[in-house]
C-alpha positions in Angstrom: 0.6 0.0 0.0 1.6 3.4 -1.0 0.2 7.1 1.1 1.4 10.1 0.1 -0.1 13.5 0.5 0.1 15.9 -1.5 -1.1 20.3 -0.8 -3.0 22.0 -3.8 -1.5 25.3 -5.3 -3.0 26.4 -8.3 -5.7 29.0 -7.2 -8.2 27.5 -9.7 -8.4 23.8 -8.0 -9.1 20.8 -9.3 -11.1 21.4 -12.5 -13.2 19.2 -14.5 -11.0 18.1 -17.0 -7.3 17.1 -15.0 -9.9 15.4 -12.8 -11.4 13.3 -15.5 -6.8 12.7 -16.7 -6.7 11.5 -13.1 -9.6 8.9 -12.7 -8.6 8.1 -16.3 -5.1 7.4 -15.0 -6.2 5.5 -12.0 -9.2 3.4 -13.4 -5.9 1.8 -16.0 -3.9 1.1 -13.3 -6.2 -1.8 -12.0 -5.4 -0.3 -8.7 -7.2 0.5 -5.6 -7.4 4.6 -5.5 -8.8 6.4 -2.7 -8.4 10.3 -2.2 -9.1 12.2 1.1 -10.0 15.6 1.7 -10.7 16.6 5.3 -12.1 13.4 6.3 -13.8 12.4 3.8 -12.6 9.7 1.4 -14.2 8.3 -2.1 -12.8 6.8 -4.7 -10.3 8.0 -7.1 -12.3 6.1 -10.3 -15.1 8.1 -9.9 -15.8 11.4 -10.7 -19.2 12.9 -9.7 -17.0 11.3 -6.0 -13.8 13.4 -7.0 -15.7 16.7 -8.5 -17.8 16.8 -5.0 -14.4 17.0 -2.8 -14.6 21.2 -3.9 -10.2 20.7 -4.0 -8.9 23.9 -4.3 -5.8 25.6 -2.6 -5.0 24.5 -0.5 -6.6 22.0 0.2 -4.5 18.6 1.5 -4.9 15.3 -0.5 -4.1 11.9 1.4 -3.7 9.5 -1.4 -4.3 5.7 -1.2 -3.2 3.5 -3.7 -3.4 -1.1 -3.1 -2.6 -3.5 -5.8 -0.3 -4.4 -8.0 1.1 -1.9 -9.9 1.0 0.3 -6.7 4.4 1.9 -6.7 4.3 2.6 -10.4 1.0 3.8 -9.8 1.2 6.7 -6.9 4.8 7.9 -9.3 2.3 8.5 -12.4 -0.2 10.1 -9.9 2.3 12.1 -7.8 3.6 13.6 -11.5 0.5 14.2 -12.3 -0.4 16.6 -9.6 3.0 18.2 -10.4 1.6 19.3 -14.0 -1.8 19.9 -13.1 -3.4 21.2 -9.5 
């Protein structure tokens, strides 16, 4: 299991396009990916669940990744986050 946190720095927060990229990555990985913000945990493969978190700066996101490709998936998510938020 890989667990890591990320602090959102983009003023506009998580836009729908960026959320869809994150979800696509989570789905294609085959891993279980959860996203937590302020104690609320959602499945990172569900668009409305992720968008429902209302992610904006300076929110702290906690990701949990588990499965056969968890290390690679966690690295890919981190790289995507650095690019978008």
